[in-house]
Backbone as a printed PyTorch tensor [residue, N CA C, xyz], in Angstrom:
tensor([[[ 83.2280, 107.5890,  78.4930],
         [ 84.6280, 106.8060,  78.3800],
         [ 84.0770, 105.6720,  76.8810]],

        [[ 84.7540, 105.3970,  76.3150],
         [ 83.9860, 104.9090,  74.9770],
         [ 84.4010, 103.3510,  75.7500]],

        [[ 83.3480, 102.2200,  75.2160],
         [ 83.4960, 100.8140,  75.2990],
         [ 84.4200, 100.4900,  74.2780]],

        [[ 85.0800,  99.6310,  74.7350],
         [ 86.0610,  98.8040,  74.0870],
         [ 85.2760,  97.9600,  72.7240]],

        [[ 86.6090,  97.9790,  71.8850],
         [ 85.7130,  97.2240,  70.3220],
         [ 85.8810,  95.8990,  70.3730]],

        [[ 85.2230,  95.0640,  70.4170],
         [ 85.6720,  93.2120,  70.7490],
         [ 85.2240,  92.6250,  69.3420]],

        [[ 86.5160,  92.1390,  69.0020],
         [ 86.1450,  91.2450,  67.4070],
         [ 86.9560,  89.8520,  67.7780]],

        [[ 86.3280,  88.6160,  66.7120],
         [ 86.5160,  87.9450,  66.9680],
         [ 86.5780,  87.8000,  65.5600]],

        [[ 88.3820,  87.1390,  65.3040],
         [ 89.2380,  86.6520,  64.2160],
         [ 88.8060,  85.0010,  64.1610]],

        [[ 88.4290,  84.8490,  63.4340],
         [ 88.5380,  82.8990,  62.9190],
         [ 89.0940,  83.2640,  61.5850]],

        [[ 88.9800,  81.3660,  61.9920],
         [ 89.5470,  80.5440,  60.4190],
         [ 89.0660,  79.2740,  60.0890]],

        [[ 88.1170,  79.9660,  59.1350],
         [ 86.9560,  78.3500,  58.7660],
         [ 87.1290,  77.5720,  57.9890]],

        [[ 86.6360,  76.5050,  58.2350],
         [ 86.8360,  75.3990,  57.8750],
         [ 88.7290,  74.8110,  57.9520]],

        [[ 88.8810,  74.1180,  56.4600],
         [ 89.7490,  73.2590,  56.5030],
         [ 91.0610,  74.3410,  56.1880]],

        [[ 91.2060,  75.3650,  55.8150],
         [ 92.1400,  75.7590,  55.2090],
         [ 93.0860,  76.5950,  56.6760]],

        [[ 94.3760,  75.9190,  56.1690],
         [ 95.3940,  75.9380,  57.4120],
         [ 96.4300,  77.1150,  57.4430]],

        [[ 95.8020,  78.1450,  56.7270],
         [ 97.3140,  79.3060,  56.1350],
         [ 96.4430,  80.5180,  57.0750]],

        [[ 96.6560,  80.8150,  58.2200],
         [ 96.5990,  81.6710,  59.4320],
         [ 97.2880,  83.1180,  59.3330]],

        [[ 98.8530,  82.8460,  58.5890],
         [ 99.4670,  84.4590,  58.6530],
         [ 99.2510,  85.4750,  58.4580]],

        [[ 97.8710,  85.6480,  57.7040],
         [ 96.9770,  87.0780,  57.2600],
         [ 96.1720,  87.5020,  58.6620]],

        [[ 95.5320,  86.1400,  59.1400],
         [ 94.4140,  86.2390,  60.1430],
         [ 95.0950,  86.8940,  61.6590]],

        [[ 96.7230,  85.7730,  61.6840],
         [ 97.1540,  86.7720,  62.5050],
         [ 97.9060,  88.3760,  62.7140]],

        [[ 98.2280,  88.6010,  61.6710],
         [ 98.2950,  90.4220,  60.9070],
         [ 97.6400,  90.3540,  61.4300]],

        [[ 96.4230,  90.6170,  60.7170],
         [ 95.2820,  91.3430,  61.5150],
         [ 94.6500,  91.9040,  62.5840]],

        [[ 94.8470,  90.2320,  63.1910],
         [ 94.5740,  90.0100,  64.9930],
         [ 95.8550,  91.0300,  65.9470]],

        [[ 97.0070,  90.9870,  64.9050],
         [ 97.9150,  91.7520,  65.8730],
         [ 98.1220,  93.1940,  65.5050]],

        [[ 97.5870,  93.6360,  64.3640],
         [ 97.5890,  94.9270,  63.6770],
         [ 96.3650,  95.6020,  64.7370]],

        [[ 94.7900,  94.3320,  64.7670],
         [ 93.7580,  95.3410,  65.8550],
         [ 94.1600,  95.7300,  67.1560]],

        [[ 94.7820,  94.5420,  67.3710],
         [ 95.6360,  94.8840,  69.1030],
         [ 95.9380,  96.0180,  69.5260]],

        [[ 97.0580,  96.1400,  68.5430],
         [ 98.3070,  97.6380,  68.4660],
         [ 97.1340,  99.0440,  68.4220]],

        [[ 95.7590,  98.4260,  67.8160],
         [ 95.1040,  99.7010,  67.9130],
         [ 94.6060,  99.5350,  69.1440]],

        [[ 94.6710,  98.8240,  70.0130],
         [ 93.3850,  98.6520,  70.8780],
         [ 92.4700,  98.4350,  70.8940]],

        [[ 91.9850,  97.3590,  69.7990],
         [ 90.9540,  96.6030,  70.2250],
         [ 91.1420,  95.1750,  70.5760]],

        [[ 90.4670,  94.7230,  71.3530],
         [ 89.9020,  93.5390,  72.3940],
         [ 90.0840,  91.9890,  70.7120]],

        [[ 90.8020,  91.4640,  70.7650],
         [ 90.3350,  90.5470,  69.9560],
         [ 90.9220,  89.2210,  70.4130]],

        [[ 89.5350,  87.8580,  69.9920],
         [ 89.8860,  87.0550,  70.3190],
         [ 89.8310,  85.7650,  69.2110]],

        [[ 90.9240,  85.6260,  69.2070],
         [ 91.6500,  84.4400,  67.9950],
         [ 91.3620,  82.8440,  68.3630]],

        [[ 90.4430,  82.4680,  67.2620],
         [ 90.0060,  81.0380,  67.4660],
         [ 91.3620,  80.4640,  67.0880]],

        [[ 91.7970,  80.5760,  66.1900],
         [ 92.6440,  79.8290,  65.9930],
         [ 92.0260,  78.7880,  64.7380]],

        [[ 92.9000,  77.5810,  64.2390],
         [ 92.2800,  76.8540,  62.5510],
         [ 91.0230,  76.1280,  62.8310]],

        [[ 90.3910,  75.7390,  61.5760],
         [ 90.0990,  74.6050,  61.3910],
         [ 88.4590,  74.7960,  62.2980]],

        [[ 87.4960,  76.2540,  62.1100],
         [ 86.9480,  76.7780,  62.5510],
         [ 85.3880,  76.4080,  61.8830]],

        [[ 84.6430,  75.4090,  62.4860],
         [ 82.7890,  75.4740,  61.7900],
         [ 82.4520,  76.9450,  61.8420]],

        [[ 81.2690,  76.8500,  61.2060],
         [ 80.9820,  78.1760,  61.3560],
         [ 79.7210,  78.4050,  62.4230]],

        [[ 79.5060,  77.0850,  63.0520],
         [ 78.5430,  77.2130,  64.3300],
         [ 79.6380,  77.1400,  65.0520]],

        [[ 80.9040,  77.0170,  65.0750],
         [ 81.7120,  77.0990,  66.6720],
         [ 82.0870,  78.7880,  66.3580]],

        [[ 82.5050,  79.5600,  65.3220],
         [ 82.5500,  80.7970,  65.0140],
         [ 81.2610,  81.7140,  65.8200]],

        [[ 80.0950,  81.3680,  65.4120],
         [ 78.8160,  82.0120,  65.5680],
         [ 78.6660,  82.0910,  67.2040]],

        [[ 79.1150,  80.4520,  67.5920],
         [ 78.6350,  80.5760,  69.1360],
         [ 79.7300,  81.2450,  70.0270]],

        [[ 81.3690,  81.1460,  69.8820],
         [ 82.4660,  82.1150,  70.0120],
         [ 81.8070,  83.7230,  70.2520]],

        [[ 81.1630,  83.8740,  68.9150],
         [ 80.8800,  85.7160,  68.6050],
         [ 80.0850,  85.7530,  69.8130]],

        [[ 78.9730,  84.6550,  70.2590],
         [ 77.6660,  85.1420,  71.3390],
         [ 78.2080,  85.1500,  72.5220]],

        [[ 79.0020,  84.3840,  72.9940],
         [ 79.5020,  83.9980,  73.6850],
         [ 80.5590,  84.9490,  74.5060]],

        [[ 81.2450,  85.6950,  73.2810],
         [ 82.6250,  86.6470,  73.8780],
         [ 81.5610,  88.2790,  73.9190]],

        [[ 80.3400,  88.0340,  72.9880],
         [ 80.0360,  89.6060,  73.3080],
         [ 80.4450,  90.7930,  72.0570]],

        [[ 81.1870,  90.0470,  71.0450],
         [ 81.9730,  90.9320,  70.1190],
         [ 81.2510,  92.0610,  69.1700]],

        [[ 81.6130,  92.6970,  68.7670],
         [ 81.0370,  93.7680,  68.2320],
         [ 80.8840,  93.3610,  66.3530]],

        [[ 82.3550,  92.2190,  66.4800],
         [ 82.4890,  92.1740,  64.8550],
         [ 83.1470,  91.0960,  64.8550]],

        [[ 82.9350,  89.7420,  63.6760],
         [ 83.7680,  88.8200,  63.3710],
         [ 84.5490,  89.0270,  62.3700]],

        [[ 85.6840,  88.7330,  62.3060],
         [ 86.6640,  88.9060,  60.9380],
         [ 87.0600,  87.3410,  60.0890]],

        [[ 86.6090,  86.8580,  59.5180],
         [ 86.8000,  85.9600,  58.8160],
         [ 87.7540,  85.7970,  57.4760]],

        [[ 88.9970,  84.6760,  58.3560],
         [ 89.8590,  84.8300,  56.6690],
         [ 89.6540,  83.6230,  56.1540]],

        [[ 89.4810,  83.7770,  55.0200],
         [ 89.3670,  82.3870,  53.4950],
         [ 90.4460,  82.7370,  52.5400]],

        [[ 90.9100,  81.4430,  52.5770],
         [ 92.1470,  81.1380,  50.8610],
         [ 91.6580,  80.1500,  50.2580]],

        [[ 91.1280,  79.4850,  51.1300],
         [ 90.4440,  77.9760,  50.5240],
         [ 89.4540,  78.0150,  49.0190]],

        [[ 88.6500,  79.3660,  48.7210],
         [ 88.0920,  78.8910,  47.9410],
         [ 86.7290,  79.2480,  48.2450]],

        [[ 86.2390,  78.6710,  49.7200],
         [ 85.2490,  78.4100,  50.3440],
         [ 84.2890,  79.2560,  50.9520]],

        [[ 85.0440,  80.3380,  50.4460],
         [ 84.1220,  81.6370,  50.5430],
         [ 82.5140,  82.2940,  50.3810]],

        [[ 82.3820,  81.1310,  49.5480],
         [ 80.4910,  81.2920,  49.2620],
         [ 79.8700,  80.2390,  49.4690]],

        [[ 80.2600,  79.3280,  50.6540],
         [ 79.6210,  78.4470,  51.2730],
         [ 79.6880,  79.0970,  52.8820]],

        [[ 81.2620,  79.6070,  53.9160],
         [ 80.9720,  79.9560,  54.6660],
         [ 80.2490,  81.2930,  55.2610]],

        [[ 80.4980,  82.4190,  54.6430],
         [ 79.8230,  83.1040,  54.6210],
         [ 78.6550,  83.4720,  54.6090]],

        [[ 78.3750,  83.0130,  53.6690],
         [ 76.1790,  82.7800,  53.5990],
         [ 75.9420,  82.0600,  55.0030]],

        [[ 76.5840,  80.9330,  55.4250],
         [ 76.3140,  80.1140,  56.4150],
         [ 76.5200,  80.8330,  57.8930]],

        [[ 77.0550,  81.3550,  57.9160],
         [ 77.9490,  82.2910,  59.1000],
         [ 76.9250,  83.2740,  59.5740]],

        [[ 76.3270,  84.1000,  58.1420],
         [ 74.9750,  85.1470,  58.4110],
         [ 73.9390,  84.3120,  58.4490]],

        [[ 73.6660,  82.8150,  58.1170],
         [ 72.7740,  82.6960,  58.3510],
         [ 72.6590,  81.9810,  59.9700]],

        [[ 73.4320,  81.6830,  60.2620],
         [ 73.5210,  81.1310,  61.5550],
         [ 73.2820,  82.2150,  63.0200]],

        [[ 73.8900,  83.6000,  62.4110],
         [ 73.7040,  84.6860,  63.4940],
         [ 72.4830,  85.2780,  62.8510]],

        [[ 71.4200,  85.2700,  62.0830],
         [ 70.1950,  85.1750,  62.2850],
         [ 69.3330,  84.8370,  63.0880]],

        [[ 69.4720,  83.3270,  62.7440],
         [ 68.8240,  82.2700,  63.6910],
         [ 68.9910,  82.2900,  65.0740]],

        [[ 70.4540,  82.7560,  65.5190],
         [ 70.7220,  82.7580,  66.8260],
         [ 70.2840,  84.1520,  67.2540]],

        [[ 69.5030,  85.1650,  67.1260],
         [ 69.6210,  87.1700,  66.9460],
         [ 70.9710,  87.4620,  66.7300]],

        [[ 72.0490,  87.0530,  66.1610],
         [ 73.1790,  87.9450,  66.6750],
         [ 73.4440,  88.9050,  65.1230]],

        [[ 72.5740,  88.9810,  64.5720],
         [ 72.6330,  89.4770,  63.4550],
         [ 73.1980,  91.0170,  62.7430]],

        [[ 73.2820,  91.6180,  64.5800],
         [ 73.6630,  92.6980,  64.8330],
         [ 75.1810,  93.1620,  65.3180]],

        [[ 75.4780,  91.7760,  64.9580],
         [ 77.9560,  91.6150,  64.4660],
         [ 77.7080,  91.8710,  63.6370]],

        [[ 78.5270,  92.6120,  63.1510],
         [ 79.2490,  92.7650,  62.2950],
         [ 80.2900,  91.5500,  61.4440]],

        [[ 79.8750,  91.2530,  60.1940],
         [ 80.5890,  90.2510,  59.4810],
         [ 81.7710,  90.9190,  58.6420]],

        [[ 83.0700,  90.3690,  58.8330],
         [ 83.8640,  91.2480,  57.9160],
         [ 85.1490,  90.0370,  57.4810]],

        [[ 85.5220,  89.9670,  56.5730],
         [ 86.1800,  89.3040,  56.2320],
         [ 87.3180,  89.9810,  55.2930]],

        [[ 87.9080,  88.3560,  54.8010],
         [ 89.4060,  88.4800,  53.6780],
         [ 90.1270,  87.5210,  53.0010]],

        [[ 90.8730,  87.3520,  52.4360],
         [ 91.7680,  86.5510,  51.4960],
         [ 91.4160,  86.5960,  50.2750]],

        [[ 91.3790,  85.8140,  49.5730],
         [ 91.5830,  85.2470,  48.1420],
         [ 89.9260,  84.6710,  47.7200]],

        [[ 89.1850,  86.3130,  47.4160],
         [ 87.7180,  86.5560,  46.8420],
         [ 87.8570,  87.1940,  45.6180]],

        [[ 87.1100,  86.4630,  44.3140],
         [ 87.2810,  87.2750,  43.5540],
         [ 86.2480,  88.4030,  43.5160]],

        [[ 85.9440,  89.2710,  42.5350],
         [ 85.4650,  90.8160,  42.7110],
         [ 84.0440,  90.0610,  42.5330]],

        [[ 83.5800,  89.2130,  41.5910],
         [ 82.1230,  89.2450,  41.6670],
         [ 81.6990,  88.4460,  42.6100]],

        [[ 82.2780,  87.4720,  43.2470],
         [ 82.0330,  87.3360,  44.1650],
         [ 81.9660,  87.9600,  45.5910]],

        [[ 82.7750,  88.8470,  45.7880],
         [ 82.9750,  89.8950,  47.1330],
         [ 81.4790,  91.1120,  46.9380]],

        [[ 80.9840,  90.9040,  45.3160],
         [ 79.7210,  91.9220,  45.4440],
         [ 79.0970,  90.9510,  46.5220]],

        [[ 78.5980,  89.6370,  45.5550],
         [ 77.5300,  88.6960,  45.5560],
         [ 77.5430,  88.4470,  47.5850]],

        [[ 78.5350,  88.9600,  47.9970],
         [ 78.9090,  88.0310,  49.5960],
         [ 78.2950,  89.7640,  50.5340]],

        [[ 78.6280,  90.8970,  49.5220],
         [ 78.1300,  92.4430,  50.2710],
         [ 76.8710,  92.3190,  50.0400]],

        [[ 76.2380,  91.9900,  49.0950],
         [ 74.7520,  92.3090,  48.9290],
         [ 73.9120,  91.0810,  49.8090]],

        [[ 74.7780,  90.2940,  50.3210],
         [ 74.1270,  89.1450,  51.1030],
         [ 74.1280,  89.7650,  52.6540]],

        [[ 75.4690,  90.7610,  53.0090],
         [ 75.1340,  91.2850,  54.1510],
         [ 76.6240,  91.5120,  54.7550]],

        [[ 77.4240,  90.5740,  54.0200],
         [ 78.7060,  90.9910,  54.7720],
         [ 79.4530,  92.3220,  54.7580]],

        [[ 79.8680,  92.7660,  55.7850],
         [ 80.0860,  94.1750,  55.4090],
         [ 81.3110,  94.8400,  54.8060]],

        [[ 82.2750,  94.3380,  54.6900],
         [ 83.5850,  94.6110,  53.9820],
         [ 84.5840,  93.0360,  53.5910]],

        [[ 84.9810,  93.1670,  52.8100],
         [ 86.1410,  92.2590,  52.4380],
         [ 87.4370,  93.1950,  51.6420]],

        [[ 88.7380,  92.6160,  52.5210],
         [ 89.9230,  93.1040,  51.9980],
         [ 90.6990,  92.3360,  51.5980]],

        [[ 91.4460,  92.2010,  50.3870],
         [ 92.0140,  90.6080,  49.6200],
         [ 93.3780,  91.5260,  50.0980]],

        [[ 94.0550,  90.0330,  50.0010],
         [ 95.7590,  90.5360,  50.1350],
         [ 96.3260,  91.5020,  50.0320]],

        [[ 97.1190,  92.1360,  50.5730],
         [ 97.8390,  93.3810,  50.9360],
         [ 96.9860,  94.6070,  50.9680]],

        [[ 96.2030,  94.1150,  51.4870],
         [ 95.3030,  95.3470,  51.9670],
         [ 95.3760,  95.7200,  53.2090]],

        [[ 95.7530,  97.0340,  53.4650],
         [ 96.3480,  98.1530,  54.6610],
         [ 95.5040,  97.6680,  55.6660]],

        [[ 96.0320,  97.5580,  57.1820],
         [ 95.8520,  97.1490,  58.2790],
         [ 95.2180,  98.5440,  58.7510]],

        [[ 95.4950,  99.4710,  58.1650],
         [ 95.1180, 101.1100,  58.8070],
         [ 93.6240, 101.0280,  58.1670]],

        [[ 93.3730, 100.8320,  56.9280],
         [ 91.7400, 100.9800,  56.1960],
         [ 90.6670,  99.7060,  56.8710]],

        [[ 91.3580,  98.4370,  57.1270],
         [ 90.7720,  97.3830,  57.7510],
         [ 90.2400,  98.2320,  59.3160]],

        [[ 91.1900,  98.7500,  60.2740],
         [ 90.8710,  99.4370,  61.3260],
         [ 90.2660, 100.5700,  61.5620]],

        [[ 90.0200, 101.1920,  60.2630],
         [ 89.4450, 102.9160,  60.3350],
         [ 87.7630, 101.8210,  59.6030]],

        [[ 87.8480, 100.5340,  59.1570],
         [ 86.6210, 101.0140,  58.8080],
         [ 85.7020, 100.0090,  60.0130]],

        [[ 86.3110,  99.1080,  60.5750],
         [ 85.8120,  98.4890,  61.8910],
         [ 85.3430,  99.5450,  62.7930]],

        [[ 86.4100, 100.8530,  63.2470],
         [ 85.8910, 101.6120,  64.1220],
         [ 84.8090, 102.6290,  63.7520]],

        [[ 84.8510, 102.8340,  62.0790],
         [ 83.8870, 103.4390,  61.7740],
         [ 82.0570, 102.6150,  61.6950]],

        [[ 82.2610, 101.2970,  61.3470],
         [ 81.1450, 100.7260,  61.6460],
         [ 80.8110, 100.6090,  62.9460]],

        [[ 81.3820, 100.0990,  64.0970],
         [ 81.6290,  99.7720,  65.2340],
         [ 80.4420, 101.4270,  65.7890]],

        [[ 81.2410, 102.7950,  65.6990],
         [ 80.4140, 103.9820,  65.8080],
         [ 78.8370, 104.2950,  65.3250]],

        [[ 79.1830, 103.6380,  64.3860],
         [ 77.3200, 103.8870,  63.7660],
         [ 76.5240, 102.1960,  64.1280]],

        [[ 76.9410, 101.6920,  64.5830],
         [ 75.7790, 100.8550,  64.8470],
         [ 76.6060, 100.0710,  66.5540]],

        [[ 76.4330, 100.9440,  67.3900],
         [ 76.9750, 100.5640,  68.7630],
         [ 76.0160,  99.1680,  69.6580]],

        [[ 76.7790,  98.5320,  70.0210],
         [ 75.9920,  97.1480,  70.7820],
         [ 75.9700,  97.3300,  72.2020]],

        [[ 74.6210,  96.9520,  72.9180],
         [ 74.5510,  97.0700,  74.3490],
         [ 75.3030,  98.1300,  74.9790]]])
């Protein structure tokens, strides 16, 4: 039996717009993924700690605030410090193409912009987890 995929979905910083995160969380749940939704105004430290505590395969961050070049690198660094860098970090929101390229080079798995298909997100996640099983 395949182990269920577990994903933590979080909103970092002061960004109060969580509709997209909730849509993605619901689509993942509908696809059989176990989703832990942290809610609004999470710090990178809170997100990484929750990811470790919940033993997730992936962390999905939704950012619309423009803080993506601060938040994603901070989460990646914390994951490395806590030896949790086998957890996929992916995300979405309003992120310029040039910044998306830089974030992927840093180690962010994939970034989805508004209008991305939830099926594409699910497909990406399933394929990544299949190639990178945990525990």
